[in-house]
C-alpha positions as CSV (number, residue, x, y, z in Angstrom):
1,M,24.5,21.4,-9.3
2,R,21.5,23.2,-8.0
3,T,18.4,23.4,-10.1
4,T,16.0,26.3,-10.3
5,N,13.7,24.8,-12.9
6,Y,11.6,22.9,-10.4
7,K,9.9,24.0,-7.2
8,I,8.6,22.4,-4.1
9,G,5.0,21.6,-4.7
10,D,5.4,20.8,-8.4
11,T,3.9,17.4,-9.4
12,I,6.1,15.4,-11.7
13,K,5.8,12.1,-13.5
14,V,8.9,9.8,-13.6
15,I,9.4,8.4,-17.1
16,R,12.7,6.6,-16.4
17,M,15.3,6.6,-13.7
18,D,18.9,5.5,-14.1
19,D,18.8,1.9,-13.1
20,A,22.6,1.1,-13.2
21,N,22.3,-0.9,-16.4
22,G,19.3,-2.9,-15.2
23,T,20.6,-3.8,-11.8
24,D,18.6,-1.3,-9.7
25,V,15.1,-2.7,-9.4
26,S,14.0,0.1,-7.1
27,A,14.8,2.6,-9.8
28,Q,13.0,0.5,-12.4
29,R,9.8,0.6,-10.2
30,M,9.8,4.4,-10.2
31,A,8.8,4.5,-13.9
32,G,5.3,5.9,-14.1
33,V,5.2,7.3,-10.6
34,V,3.4,10.6,-10.2
35,S,4.1,12.6,-7.0
36,T,4.8,16.0,-5.6
37,I,8.2,17.4,-4.9
38,E,8.5,17.6,-1.1
39,Y,12.0,19.1,-1.0
40,I,15.1,19.7,-3.1
41,D,18.4,18.9,-1.5
42,G,21.6,20.8,-1.7
43,M,22.7,18.8,-4.7
44,G,19.5,19.7,-6.6
45,Q,17.9,16.2,-6.3
46,L,14.1,16.1,-6.2
47,H,12.6,14.2,-3.3
48,L,9.0,13.1,-3.8
49,K,6.3,12.7,-1.2
50,G,6.0,9.0,-0.3
51,Y,9.2,7.8,-2.0
52,T,12.8,7.3,-0.8
53,L,14.6,7.5,-4.1
54,A,15.5,11.0,-5.3
55,V,15.0,12.1,-8.9
56,I,18.2,13.5,-10.4
57,P,17.4,16.1,-13.0
58,E,20.6,15.6,-15.0
59,V,20.3,11.8,-15.0
60,D,16.7,10.7,-14.8
61,E,13.9,11.4,-17.3
62,F,10.7,13.0,-16.0
63,E,8.1,15.7,-16.8
64,V,6.4,18.3,-14.7
65,V,2.7,17.6,-15.0
66,N,1.3,20.2,-12.6
67,P,3.7,23.1,-11.8
68,T,3.0,25.4,-8.8
69,E,2.4,29.0,-9.5
70,A,5.3,31.3,-8.9
């Protein structure tokens, strides 16, 4: 599913990522990360500057803290 609610350049804060019931330590470490959306892939996942894990809008909890102007 593609998302249109978020744009490249928006800054988001990750609140919680799905951590596979506590087994994905990398996802757990993303809590609190604030970064800018570098690109959005064809599945609608948000890729942040400086991080390898993608934020999945339908699964992960996050907030836009600094949206870009349209």
